[in-house]
mmJSON file of the N, C-alpha and C atoms, coordinates in Angstrom:
{"data_MODEL":{"atom_site":{
"group_PDB":["ATOM","ATOM","ATOM","ATOM","ATOM","ATOM","ATOM","ATOM","ATOM","ATOM","ATOM","ATOM","ATOM","ATOM","ATOM","ATOM","ATOM","ATOM","ATOM","ATOM","ATOM","ATOM","ATOM","ATOM","ATOM","ATOM","ATOM","ATOM","ATOM","ATOM","ATOM","ATOM","ATOM","ATOM","ATOM","ATOM","ATOM","ATOM","ATOM","ATOM","ATOM","ATOM","ATOM","ATOM","ATOM","ATOM","ATOM","ATOM","ATOM","ATOM","ATOM","ATOM","ATOM","ATOM","ATOM","ATOM","ATOM","ATOM","ATOM","ATOM","ATOM","ATOM","ATOM","ATOM","ATOM","ATOM","ATOM","ATOM","ATOM","ATOM","ATOM","ATOM","ATOM","ATOM","ATOM","ATOM","ATOM","ATOM","ATOM","ATOM","ATOM","ATOM","ATOM","ATOM","ATOM","ATOM","ATOM","ATOM","ATOM","ATOM","ATOM","ATOM","ATOM","ATOM","ATOM","ATOM","ATOM","ATOM","ATOM","ATOM","ATOM","ATOM","ATOM","ATOM","ATOM","ATOM","ATOM","ATOM","ATOM","ATOM","ATOM","ATOM","ATOM","ATOM","ATOM","ATOM","ATOM","ATOM","ATOM","ATOM","ATOM","ATOM","ATOM","ATOM","ATOM","ATOM","ATOM","ATOM","ATOM","ATOM","ATOM","ATOM","ATOM","ATOM","ATOM","ATOM","ATOM","ATOM","ATOM","ATOM","ATOM","ATOM","ATOM","ATOM","ATOM","ATOM","ATOM","ATOM","ATOM","ATOM","ATOM","ATOM","ATOM","ATOM","ATOM","ATOM","ATOM","ATOM","ATOM","ATOM","ATOM","ATOM","ATOM","ATOM","ATOM","ATOM","ATOM","ATOM","ATOM","ATOM","ATOM","ATOM","ATOM","ATOM","ATOM","ATOM","ATOM","ATOM","ATOM","ATOM","ATOM","ATOM","ATOM","ATOM","ATOM","ATOM","ATOM","ATOM","ATOM","ATOM","ATOM","ATOM","ATOM","ATOM","ATOM","ATOM","ATOM","ATOM","ATOM","ATOM","ATOM","ATOM","ATOM","ATOM","ATOM","ATOM","ATOM","ATOM","ATOM","ATOM","ATOM","ATOM","ATOM","ATOM","ATOM","ATOM","ATOM","ATOM","ATOM","ATOM","ATOM","ATOM","ATOM","ATOM","ATOM"],
"id":[1,2,3,4,5,6,7,8,9,10,11,12,13,14,15,16,17,18,19,20,21,22,23,24,25,26,27,28,29,30,31,32,33,34,35,36,37,38,39,40,41,42,43,44,45,46,47,48,49,50,51,52,53,54,55,56,57,58,59,60,61,62,63,64,65,66,67,68,69,70,71,72,73,74,75,76,77,78,79,80,81,82,83,84,85,86,87,88,89,90,91,92,93,94,95,96,97,98,99,100,101,102,103,104,105,106,107,108,109,110,111,112,113,114,115,116,117,118,119,120,121,122,123,124,125,126,127,128,129,130,131,132,133,134,135,136,137,138,139,140,141,142,143,144,145,146,147,148,149,150,151,152,153,154,155,156,157,158,159,160,161,162,163,164,165,166,167,168,169,170,171,172,173,174,175,176,177,178,179,180,181,182,183,184,185,186,187,188,189,190,191,192,193,194,195,196,197,198,199,200,201,202,203,204,205,206,207,208,209,210,211,212,213,214,215,216,217,218,219,220,221,222,223,224,225],
"type_symbol":["N","C","C","N","C","C","N","C","C","N","C","C","N","C","C","N","C","C","N","C","C","N","C","C","N","C","C","N","C","C","N","C","C","N","C","C","N","C","C","N","C","C","N","C","C","N","C","C","N","C","C","N","C","C","N","C","C","N","C","C","N","C","C","N","C","C","N","C","C","N","C","C","N","C","C","N","C","C","N","C","C","N","C","C","N","C","C","N","C","C","N","C","C","N","C","C","N","C","C","N","C","C","N","C","C","N","C","C","N","C","C","N","C","C","N","C","C","N","C","C","N","C","C","N","C","C","N","C","C","N","C","C","N","C","C","N","C","C","N","C","C","N","C","C","N","C","C","N","C","C","N","C","C","N","C","C","N","C","C","N","C","C","N","C","C","N","C","C","N","C","C","N","C","C","N","C","C","N","C","C","N","C","C","N","C","C","N","C","C","N","C","C","N","C","C","N","C","C","N","C","C","N","C","C","N","C","C","N","C","C","N","C","C","N","C","C","N","C","C","N","C","C","N","C","C"],
"label_atom_id":["N","CA","C","N","CA","C","N","CA","C","N","CA","C","N","CA","C","N","CA","C","N","CA","C","N","CA","C","N","CA","C","N","CA","C","N","CA","C","N","CA","C","N","CA","C","N","CA","C","N","CA","C","N","CA","C","N","CA","C","N","CA","C","N","CA","C","N","CA","C","N","CA","C","N","CA","C","N","CA","C","N","CA","C","N","CA","C","N","CA","C","N","CA","C","N","CA","C","N","CA","C","N","CA","C","N","CA","C","N","CA","C","N","CA","C","N","CA","C","N","CA","C","N","CA","C","N","CA","C","N","CA","C","N","CA","C","N","CA","C","N","CA","C","N","CA","C","N","CA","C","N","CA","C","N","CA","C","N","CA","C","N","CA","C","N","CA","C","N","CA","C","N","CA","C","N","CA","C","N","CA","C","N","CA","C","N","CA","C","N","CA","C","N","CA","C","N","CA","C","N","CA","C","N","CA","C","N","CA","C","N","CA","C","N","CA","C","N","CA","C","N","CA","C","N","CA","C","N","CA","C","N","CA","C","N","CA","C","N","CA","C","N","CA","C","N","CA","C","N","CA","C","N","CA","C","N","CA","C","N","CA","C"],
"label_alt_id":[null,null,null,null,null,null,null,null,null,null,null,null,null,null,null,null,null,null,null,null,null,null,null,null,null,null,null,null,null,null,null,null,null,null,null,null,null,null,null,null,null,null,null,null,null,null,null,null,null,null,null,null,null,null,null,null,null,null,null,null,null,null,null,null,null,null,null,null,null,null,null,null,null,null,null,null,null,null,null,null,null,null,null,null,null,null,null,null,null,null,null,null,null,null,null,null,null,null,null,null,null,null,null,null,null,null,null,null,null,null,null,null,null,null,null,null,null,null,null,null,null,null,null,null,null,null,null,null,null,null,null,null,null,null,null,null,null,null,null,null,null,null,null,null,null,null,null,null,null,null,null,null,null,null,null,null,null,null,null,null,null,null,null,null,null,null,null,null,null,null,null,null,null,null,null,null,null,null,null,null,null,null,null,null,null,null,null,null,null,null,null,null,null,null,null,null,null,null,null,null,null,null,null,null,null,null,null,null,null,null,null,null,null,null,null,null,null,null,null,null,null,null,null,null,null],
"label_comp_id":["MET","MET","MET","PRO","PRO","PRO","SER","SER","SER","ILE","ILE","ILE","THR","THR","THR","VAL","VAL","VAL","ASN","ASN","ASN","VAL","VAL","VAL","ASP","ASP","ASP","ASP","ASP","ASP","LEU","LEU","LEU","LYS","LYS","LYS","GLU","GLU","GLU","ARG","ARG","ARG","MET","MET","MET","GLU","GLU","GLU","GLU","GLU","GLU","HIS","HIS","HIS","PRO","PRO","PRO","GLU","GLU","GLU","ILE","ILE","ILE","ASN","ASN","ASN","TRP","TRP","TRP","SER","SER","SER","GLU","GLU","GLU","VAL","VAL","VAL","THR","THR","THR","ARG","ARG","ARG","GLN","GLN","GLN","ALA","ALA","ALA","ILE","ILE","ILE","ARG","ARG","ARG","GLU","GLU","GLU","LYS","LYS","LYS","ILE","ILE","ILE","GLU","GLU","GLU","THR","THR","THR","LEU","LEU","LEU","ASP","ASP","ASP","VAL","VAL","VAL","MET","MET","MET","ASP","ASP","ASP","GLU","GLU","GLU","LEU","LEU","LEU","THR","THR","THR","SER","SER","SER","LYS","LYS","LYS","SER","SER","SER","GLU","GLU","GLU","LEU","LEU","LEU","THR","THR","THR","GLY","GLY","GLY","SER","SER","SER","ASP","ASP","ASP","VAL","VAL","VAL","ALA","ALA","ALA","LYS","LYS","LYS","ILE","ILE","ILE","THR","THR","THR","ASP","ASP","ASP","LYS","LYS","LYS","ILE","ILE","ILE","ASN","ASN","ASN","GLU","GLU","GLU","SER","SER","SER","ALA","ALA","ALA","ARG","ARG","ARG","GLN","GLN","GLN","ARG","ARG","ARG","VAL","VAL","VAL","GLU","GLU","GLU","ASP","ASP","ASP","GLY","GLY","GLY","SER","SER","SER","GLU","GLU","GLU"],
"label_asym_id":["A","A","A","A","A","A","A","A","A","A","A","A","A","A","A","A","A","A","A","A","A","A","A","A","A","A","A","A","A","A","A","A","A","A","A","A","A","A","A","A","A","A","A","A","A","A","A","A","A","A","A","A","A","A","A","A","A","A","A","A","A","A","A","A","A","A","A","A","A","A","A","A","A","A","A","A","A","A","A","A","A","A","A","A","A","A","A","A","A","A","A","A","A","A","A","A","A","A","A","A","A","A","A","A","A","A","A","A","A","A","A","A","A","A","A","A","A","A","A","A","A","A","A","A","A","A","A","A","A","A","A","A","A","A","A","A","A","A","A","A","A","A","A","A","A","A","A","A","A","A","A","A","A","A","A","A","A","A","A","A","A","A","A","A","A","A","A","A","A","A","A","A","A","A","A","A","A","A","A","A","A","A","A","A","A","A","A","A","A","A","A","A","A","A","A","A","A","A","A","A","A","A","A","A","A","A","A","A","A","A","A","A","A","A","A","A","A","A","A","A","A","A","A","A","A"],
"label_entity_id":["1","1","1","1","1","1","1","1","1","1","1","1","1","1","1","1","1","1","1","1","1","1","1","1","1","1","1","1","1","1","1","1","1","1","1","1","1","1","1","1","1","1","1","1","1","1","1","1","1","1","1","1","1","1","1","1","1","1","1","1","1","1","1","1","1","1","1","1","1","1","1","1","1","1","1","1","1","1","1","1","1","1","1","1","1","1","1","1","1","1","1","1","1","1","1","1","1","1","1","1","1","1","1","1","1","1","1","1","1","1","1","1","1","1","1","1","1","1","1","1","1","1","1","1","1","1","1","1","1","1","1","1","1","1","1","1","1","1","1","1","1","1","1","1","1","1","1","1","1","1","1","1","1","1","1","1","1","1","1","1","1","1","1","1","1","1","1","1","1","1","1","1","1","1","1","1","1","1","1","1","1","1","1","1","1","1","1","1","1","1","1","1","1","1","1","1","1","1","1","1","1","1","1","1","1","1","1","1","1","1","1","1","1","1","1","1","1","1","1","1","1","1","1","1","1"],
"label_seq_id":[1,1,1,2,2,2,3,3,3,4,4,4,5,5,5,6,6,6,7,7,7,8,8,8,9,9,9,10,10,10,11,11,11,12,12,12,13,13,13,14,14,14,15,15,15,16,16,16,17,17,17,18,18,18,19,19,19,20,20,20,21,21,21,22,22,22,23,23,23,24,24,24,25,25,25,26,26,26,27,27,27,28,28,28,29,29,29,30,30,30,31,31,31,32,32,32,33,33,33,34,34,34,35,35,35,36,36,36,37,37,37,38,38,38,39,39,39,40,40,40,41,41,41,42,42,42,43,43,43,44,44,44,45,45,45,46,46,46,47,47,47,48,48,48,49,49,49,50,50,50,51,51,51,52,52,52,53,53,53,54,54,54,55,55,55,56,56,56,57,57,57,58,58,58,59,59,59,60,60,60,61,61,61,62,62,62,63,63,63,64,64,64,65,65,65,66,66,66,67,67,67,68,68,68,69,69,69,70,70,70,71,71,71,72,72,72,73,73,73,74,74,74,75,75,75],
"pdbx_PDB_ins_code":[null,null,null,null,null,null,null,null,null,null,null,null,null,null,null,null,null,null,null,null,null,null,null,null,null,null,null,null,null,null,null,null,null,null,null,null,null,null,null,null,null,null,null,null,null,null,null,null,null,null,null,null,null,null,null,null,null,null,null,null,null,null,null,null,null,null,null,null,null,null,null,null,null,null,null,null,null,null,null,null,null,null,null,null,null,null,null,null,null,null,null,null,null,null,null,null,null,null,null,null,null,null,null,null,null,null,null,null,null,null,null,null,null,null,null,null,null,null,null,null,null,null,null,null,null,null,null,null,null,null,null,null,null,null,null,null,null,null,null,null,null,null,null,null,null,null,null,null,null,null,null,null,null,null,null,null,null,null,null,null,null,null,null,null,null,null,null,null,null,null,null,null,null,null,null,null,null,null,null,null,null,null,null,null,null,null,null,null,null,null,null,null,null,null,null,null,null,null,null,null,null,null,null,null,null,null,null,null,null,null,null,null,null,null,null,null,null,null,null,null,null,null,null,null,null],
"Cartn_x":[215.851,215.124,213.785,213.422,212.134,210.976,209.877,208.688,207.489,206.505,205.226,204.137,202.965,201.822,200.849,200.393,199.452,198.181,197.05,195.767,195.245,195.051,194.617,193.303,192.498,191.263,190.676,190.07,189.333,190.241,191.52,192.448,193.128,193.11,193.866,193.534,192.259,191.874,192.395,192.268,192.74,194.253,194.948,196.4,196.816,196.086,196.422,196.238,195.472,195.31,196.588,197.537,198.791,199.983,200.218,201.322,202.698,202.751,204.025,204.489,203.601,203.924,204.485,205.593,206.175,205.493,204.434,203.618,204.383,205.34,206.168,206.959,207.491,208.249,207.331,206.134,205.162,204.871,204.699,204.419,205.606,206.823,208.028,208.141,207.897,207.991,206.95,205.735,204.678,205.043,205.576,205.981,207.139,208.109,209.259,208.802,207.894,207.398,206.652,205.868,205.129,206.096,207.126,208.12,208.843,209.211,209.881,208.98,207.693,206.742,206.641,206.569,206.498,207.766,208.911,210.171,210.162,209.681,209.596,208.625,207.476,206.491,207.066,207.787,208.416,209.403,210.182,211.16,210.468,209.403,208.688,207.982,207.543,206.766,207.571,208.832,209.624,209.714,209.612,209.712,208.363,207.303,205.96,205.584,204.856,204.365,202.892,202.324,200.929,200.762,199.651,199.335,198.51,198.323,197.472,196.06,195.589,194.258,194.196,195.254,195.315,195.238,195.995,196.028,194.652,193.99,192.659,191.667,191.735,190.825,191.073,192.333,192.676,192.208,192.437,192.019,190.514,189.774,188.316,187.872,188.511,188.159,188.457,189.597,189.961,188.967,188.652,187.713,186.334,185.883,184.575,184.571,185.634,185.736,185.728,186.467,186.521,185.156,184.498,183.169,182.199,182.265,181.38,181.608,182.885,183.195,182.636,182.753,182.239,180.709,180.076,178.611,178.136,178.882,178.512,178.837,179.585,179.94,181.076,181.804,182.912,184.207,184.147,185.372,185.142],
"Cartn_y":[226.256,227.167,226.53,226.549,225.986,226.784,226.102,226.744,226.473,227.379,227.157,227.413,226.886,227.13,228.006,229.063,229.989,229.981,229.749,229.733,231.161,231.642,233.024,233.07,232.043,231.886,233.19,233.957,235.144,236.334,236.224,237.322,237.2,236.025,235.77,236.75,236.964,237.879,239.293,239.741,241.089,241.179,240.115,240.091,240.169,239.482,239.47,240.839,241.715,243.076,243.899,243.354,244.05,243.139,242.842,241.932,242.525,243.826,244.464,244.158,243.591,243.284,241.873,241.737,240.426,239.906,239.137,238.696,237.761,237.035,236.191,237.061,238.177,239.084,239.757,240.124,240.716,239.731,238.475,237.437,237.253,237.198,237.065,238.228,239.445,240.625,240.57,240.152,240.061,239.034,237.905,236.872,237.374,238.028,238.578,239.585,240.495,241.499,240.859,239.828,239.134,238.461,237.815,237.154,238.185,239.323,240.372,240.9,241.069,241.51,240.487,239.223,238.169,238.115,238.332,238.362,239.49,240.663,241.798,241.474,240.906,240.556,239.52,238.542,237.543,238.2,239.137,239.832,240.657,241.355,242.203,241.395,240.201,239.404,238.293,238.18,237.061,237.008,238.141,238.159,238.35,238.285,238.469,237.308,237.637,236.609,236.311,236.909,236.642,235.21,234.607,233.272,233.411,232.32,232.333,232.783,232.38,232.782,234.287,234.847,236.297,237.037,236.57,237.204,237.115,235.971,235.8,236.777,236.962,237.899,239.332,239.707,241.064,241.25,240.252,240.309,240.476,239.716,239.831,241.24,241.838,243.199,244.209,244.061,244.97,244.824,243.598,243.369,243.926,243.739,244.258,245.781,246.398,247.851,248.378,247.733,248.146,247.973,246.854,246.608,247.688,248.028,249.047,250.409,250.766,252.045,252.094,250.987,250.942,251.062,250.353,250.411,251.812,252.477,253.824,254.879,254.481,255.414,256.344,256.018,256.893,256.533,255.64,255.288,255.365],
"Cartn_z":[117.728,118.584,118.953,120.24,120.66,120.059,119.833,119.269,120.16,120.087,120.747,119.71,119.958,119.102,119.865,119.213,119.83,118.997,119.639,118.956,118.843,117.63,117.392,116.609,116.732,115.947,115.423,116.305,115.885,115.568,115.836,115.555,114.192,113.624,112.398,111.279,111.009,109.927,110.189,111.42,111.755,111.663,112.062,111.947,110.479,109.628,108.207,107.562,108.198,107.689,107.879,108.65,108.939,108.666,107.378,107.037,107.347,107.581,107.908,109.329,110.139,111.538,111.636,112.355,112.64,113.906,113.709,114.84,115.776,115.27,116.142,117.116,116.604,117.471,118.491,118.072,119.003,120.129,119.769,120.765,121.705,121.139,121.979,122.959,122.472,123.346,124.455,124.115,125.126,126.199,125.771,126.732,127.588,126.952,127.675,128.734,128.349,129.294,130.455,130.164,131.225,132.192,131.663,132.514,133.378,132.783,133.557,134.662,134.362,135.38,136.504,136.14,137.15,137.996,137.365,138.112,139.15,138.738,139.661,140.79,140.444,141.474,142.449,141.922,142.787,143.741,143.211,144.045,145.127,144.741,145.699,146.779,146.437,147.388,148.061,147.746,148.251,149.773,150.418,151.883,152.555,151.774,152.311,153.223,154.262,155.171,154.921,153.862,153.536,153.039,153.413,152.906,151.636,150.935,149.753,150.099,151.26,151.719,151.959,152.546,152.772,151.435,150.475,149.156,148.499,148.617,148.033,148.652,149.964,150.643,150.174,150.068,149.607,148.162,147.338,145.935,145.83,146.636,146.62,146.993,147.985,148.398,147.298,146.652,145.553,144.407,144.036,142.94,143.256,144.481,144.884,144.849,145.313,145.297,143.867,142.979,141.574,140.922,141.207,140.647,141.11,142.38,142.935,142.282,142.067,141.414,140.006,139.278,137.912,137.929,138.845,138.93,139.329,140.179,140.624,139.574,138.548,137.491,137.865,138.897,139.325,138.637,137.694,136.953,135.502],
"occupancy":[1.0,1.0,1.0,1.0,1.0,1.0,1.0,1.0,1.0,1.0,1.0,1.0,1.0,1.0,1.0,1.0,1.0,1.0,1.0,1.0,1.0,1.0,1.0,1.0,1.0,1.0,1.0,1.0,1.0,1.0,1.0,1.0,1.0,1.0,1.0,1.0,1.0,1.0,1.0,1.0,1.0,1.0,1.0,1.0,1.0,1.0,1.0,1.0,1.0,1.0,1.0,1.0,1.0,1.0,1.0,1.0,1.0,1.0,1.0,1.0,1.0,1.0,1.0,1.0,1.0,1.0,1.0,1.0,1.0,1.0,1.0,1.0,1.0,1.0,1.0,1.0,1.0,1.0,1.0,1.0,1.0,1.0,1.0,1.0,1.0,1.0,1.0,1.0,1.0,1.0,1.0,1.0,1.0,1.0,1.0,1.0,1.0,1.0,1.0,1.0,1.0,1.0,1.0,1.0,1.0,1.0,1.0,1.0,1.0,1.0,1.0,1.0,1.0,1.0,1.0,1.0,1.0,1.0,1.0,1.0,1.0,1.0,1.0,1.0,1.0,1.0,1.0,1.0,1.0,1.0,1.0,1.0,1.0,1.0,1.0,1.0,1.0,1.0,1.0,1.0,1.0,1.0,1.0,1.0,1.0,1.0,1.0,1.0,1.0,1.0,1.0,1.0,1.0,1.0,1.0,1.0,1.0,1.0,1.0,1.0,1.0,1.0,1.0,1.0,1.0,1.0,1.0,1.0,1.0,1.0,1.0,1.0,1.0,1.0,1.0,1.0,1.0,1.0,1.0,1.0,1.0,1.0,1.0,1.0,1.0,1.0,1.0,1.0,1.0,1.0,1.0,1.0,1.0,1.0,1.0,1.0,1.0,1.0,1.0,1.0,1.0,1.0,1.0,1.0,1.0,1.0,1.0,1.0,1.0,1.0,1.0,1.0,1.0,1.0,1.0,1.0,1.0,1.0,1.0,1.0,1.0,1.0,1.0,1.0,1.0],
"B_iso_or_equiv":[0.0,0.0,0.0,0.0,0.0,0.0,0.0,0.0,0.0,0.0,0.0,0.0,0.0,0.0,0.0,0.0,0.0,0.0,0.0,0.0,0.0,0.0,0.0,0.0,0.0,0.0,0.0,0.0,0.0,0.0,0.0,0.0,0.0,0.0,0.0,0.0,0.0,0.0,0.0,0.0,0.0,0.0,0.0,0.0,0.0,0.0,0.0,0.0,0.0,0.0,0.0,0.0,0.0,0.0,0.0,0.0,0.0,0.0,0.0,0.0,0.0,0.0,0.0,0.0,0.0,0.0,0.0,0.0,0.0,0.0,0.0,0.0,0.0,0.0,0.0,0.0,0.0,0.0,0.0,0.0,0.0,0.0,0.0,0.0,0.0,0.0,0.0,0.0,0.0,0.0,0.0,0.0,0.0,0.0,0.0,0.0,0.0,0.0,0.0,0.0,0.0,0.0,0.0,0.0,0.0,0.0,0.0,0.0,0.0,0.0,0.0,0.0,0.0,0.0,0.0,0.0,0.0,0.0,0.0,0.0,0.0,0.0,0.0,0.0,0.0,0.0,0.0,0.0,0.0,0.0,0.0,0.0,0.0,0.0,0.0,0.0,0.0,0.0,0.0,0.0,0.0,0.0,0.0,0.0,0.0,0.0,0.0,0.0,0.0,0.0,0.0,0.0,0.0,0.0,0.0,0.0,0.0,0.0,0.0,0.0,0.0,0.0,0.0,0.0,0.0,0.0,0.0,0.0,0.0,0.0,0.0,0.0,0.0,0.0,0.0,0.0,0.0,0.0,0.0,0.0,0.0,0.0,0.0,0.0,0.0,0.0,0.0,0.0,0.0,0.0,0.0,0.0,0.0,0.0,0.0,0.0,0.0,0.0,0.0,0.0,0.0,0.0,0.0,0.0,0.0,0.0,0.0,0.0,0.0,0.0,0.0,0.0,0.0,0.0,0.0,0.0,0.0,0.0,0.0,0.0,0.0,0.0,0.0,0.0,0.0],
"pdbx_formal_charge":[null,null,null,null,null,null,null,null,null,null,null,null,null,null,null,null,null,null,null,null,null,null,null,null,null,null,null,null,null,null,null,null,null,null,null,null,null,null,null,null,null,null,null,null,null,null,null,null,null,null,null,null,null,null,null,null,null,null,null,null,null,null,null,null,null,null,null,null,null,null,null,null,null,null,null,null,null,null,null,null,null,null,null,null,null,null,null,null,null,null,null,null,null,null,null,null,null,null,null,null,null,null,null,null,null,null,null,null,null,null,null,null,null,null,null,null,null,null,null,null,null,null,null,null,null,null,null,null,null,null,null,null,null,null,null,null,null,null,null,null,null,null,null,null,null,null,null,null,null,null,null,null,null,null,null,null,null,null,null,null,null,null,null,null,null,null,null,null,null,null,null,null,null,null,null,null,null,null,null,null,null,null,null,null,null,null,null,null,null,null,null,null,null,null,null,null,null,null,null,null,null,null,null,null,null,null,null,null,null,null,null,null,null,null,null,null,null,null,null,null,null,null,null,null,null],
"auth_seq_id":[1,1,1,2,2,2,3,3,3,4,4,4,5,5,5,6,6,6,7,7,7,8,8,8,9,9,9,10,10,10,11,11,11,12,12,12,13,13,13,14,14,14,15,15,15,16,16,16,17,17,17,18,18,18,19,19,19,20,20,20,21,21,21,22,22,22,23,23,23,24,24,24,25,25,25,26,26,26,27,27,27,28,28,28,29,29,29,30,30,30,31,31,31,32,32,32,33,33,33,34,34,34,35,35,35,36,36,36,37,37,37,38,38,38,39,39,39,40,40,40,41,41,41,42,42,42,43,43,43,44,44,44,45,45,45,46,46,46,47,47,47,48,48,48,49,49,49,50,50,50,51,51,51,52,52,52,53,53,53,54,54,54,55,55,55,56,56,56,57,57,57,58,58,58,59,59,59,60,60,60,61,61,61,62,62,62,63,63,63,64,64,64,65,65,65,66,66,66,67,67,67,68,68,68,69,69,69,70,70,70,71,71,71,72,72,72,73,73,73,74,74,74,75,75,75],
"auth_comp_id":["MET","MET","MET","PRO","PRO","PRO","SER","SER","SER","ILE","ILE","ILE","THR","THR","THR","VAL","VAL","VAL","ASN","ASN","ASN","VAL","VAL","VAL","ASP","ASP","ASP","ASP","ASP","ASP","LEU","LEU","LEU","LYS","LYS","LYS","GLU","GLU","GLU","ARG","ARG","ARG","MET","MET","MET","GLU","GLU","GLU","GLU","GLU","GLU","HIS","HIS","HIS","PRO","PRO","PRO","GLU","GLU","GLU","ILE","ILE","ILE","ASN","ASN","ASN","TRP","TRP","TRP","SER","SER","SER","GLU","GLU","GLU","VAL","VAL","VAL","THR","THR","THR","ARG","ARG","ARG","GLN","GLN","GLN","ALA","ALA","ALA","ILE","ILE","ILE","ARG","ARG","ARG","GLU","GLU","GLU","LYS","LYS","LYS","ILE","ILE","ILE","GLU","GLU","GLU","THR","THR","THR","LEU","LEU","LEU","ASP","ASP","ASP","VAL","VAL","VAL","MET","MET","MET","ASP","ASP","ASP","GLU","GLU","GLU","LEU","LEU","LEU","THR","THR","THR","SER","SER","SER","LYS","LYS","LYS","SER","SER","SER","GLU","GLU","GLU","LEU","LEU","LEU","THR","THR","THR","GLY","GLY","GLY","SER","SER","SER","ASP","ASP","ASP","VAL","VAL","VAL","ALA","ALA","ALA","LYS","LYS","LYS","ILE","ILE","ILE","THR","THR","THR","ASP","ASP","ASP","LYS","LYS","LYS","ILE","ILE","ILE","ASN","ASN","ASN","GLU","GLU","GLU","SER","SER","SER","ALA","ALA","ALA","ARG","ARG","ARG","GLN","GLN","GLN","ARG","ARG","ARG","VAL","VAL","VAL","GLU","GLU","GLU","ASP","ASP","ASP","GLY","GLY","GLY","SER","SER","SER","GLU","GLU","GLU"],
"auth_asym_id":["A","A","A","A","A","A","A","A","A","A","A","A","A","A","A","A","A","A","A","A","A","A","A","A","A","A","A","A","A","A","A","A","A","A","A","A","A","A","A","A","A","A","A","A","A","A","A","A","A","A","A","A","A","A","A","A","A","A","A","A","A","A","A","A","A","A","A","A","A","A","A","A","A","A","A","A","A","A","A","A","A","A","A","A","A","A","A","A","A","A","A","A","A","A","A","A","A","A","A","A","A","A","A","A","A","A","A","A","A","A","A","A","A","A","A","A","A","A","A","A","A","A","A","A","A","A","A","A","A","A","A","A","A","A","A","A","A","A","A","A","A","A","A","A","A","A","A","A","A","A","A","A","A","A","A","A","A","A","A","A","A","A","A","A","A","A","A","A","A","A","A","A","A","A","A","A","A","A","A","A","A","A","A","A","A","A","A","A","A","A","A","A","A","A","A","A","A","A","A","A","A","A","A","A","A","A","A","A","A","A","A","A","A","A","A","A","A","A","A","A","A","A","A","A","A"],
"auth_atom_id":["N","CA","C","N","CA","C","N","CA","C","N","CA","C","N","CA","C","N","CA","C","N","CA","C","N","CA","C","N","CA","C","N","CA","C","N","CA","C","N","CA","C","N","CA","C","N","CA","C","N","CA","C","N","CA","C","N","CA","C","N","CA","C","N","CA","C","N","CA","C","N","CA","C","N","CA","C","N","CA","C","N","CA","C","N","CA","C","N","CA","C","N","CA","C","N","CA","C","N","CA","C","N","CA","C","N","CA","C","N","CA","C","N","CA","C","N","CA","C","N","CA","C","N","CA","C","N","CA","C","N","CA","C","N","CA","C","N","CA","C","N","CA","C","N","CA","C","N","CA","C","N","CA","C","N","CA","C","N","CA","C","N","CA","C","N","CA","C","N","CA","C","N","CA","C","N","CA","C","N","CA","C","N","CA","C","N","CA","C","N","CA","C","N","CA","C","N","CA","C","N","CA","C","N","CA","C","N","CA","C","N","CA","C","N","CA","C","N","CA","C","N","CA","C","N","CA","C","N","CA","C","N","CA","C","N","CA","C","N","CA","C","N","CA","C","N","CA","C","N","CA","C","N","CA","C","N","CA","C","N","CA","C"],
"pdbx_PDB_model_num":[1,1,1,1,1,1,1,1,1,1,1,1,1,1,1,1,1,1,1,1,1,1,1,1,1,1,1,1,1,1,1,1,1,1,1,1,1,1,1,1,1,1,1,1,1,1,1,1,1,1,1,1,1,1,1,1,1,1,1,1,1,1,1,1,1,1,1,1,1,1,1,1,1,1,1,1,1,1,1,1,1,1,1,1,1,1,1,1,1,1,1,1,1,1,1,1,1,1,1,1,1,1,1,1,1,1,1,1,1,1,1,1,1,1,1,1,1,1,1,1,1,1,1,1,1,1,1,1,1,1,1,1,1,1,1,1,1,1,1,1,1,1,1,1,1,1,1,1,1,1,1,1,1,1,1,1,1,1,1,1,1,1,1,1,1,1,1,1,1,1,1,1,1,1,1,1,1,1,1,1,1,1,1,1,1,1,1,1,1,1,1,1,1,1,1,1,1,1,1,1,1,1,1,1,1,1,1,1,1,1,1,1,1,1,1,1,1,1,1,1,1,1,1,1,1]
}}}
């Protein structure tokens, strides 16, 4: 079975407080969920005509709007 190394520097002590948790399985599930999310996103965007530049502009607008809401205290 292939293996990966994950650096958990500041999390190690907290993880050790929960020896009942199979941290390898938690990591596998997190990776699996991320891949599934990416697969869905790929499917949803596969026919998009947006360019990378278009996406960057939209992202900037969303981030600015979210930042403004947080600063205004409306979130």
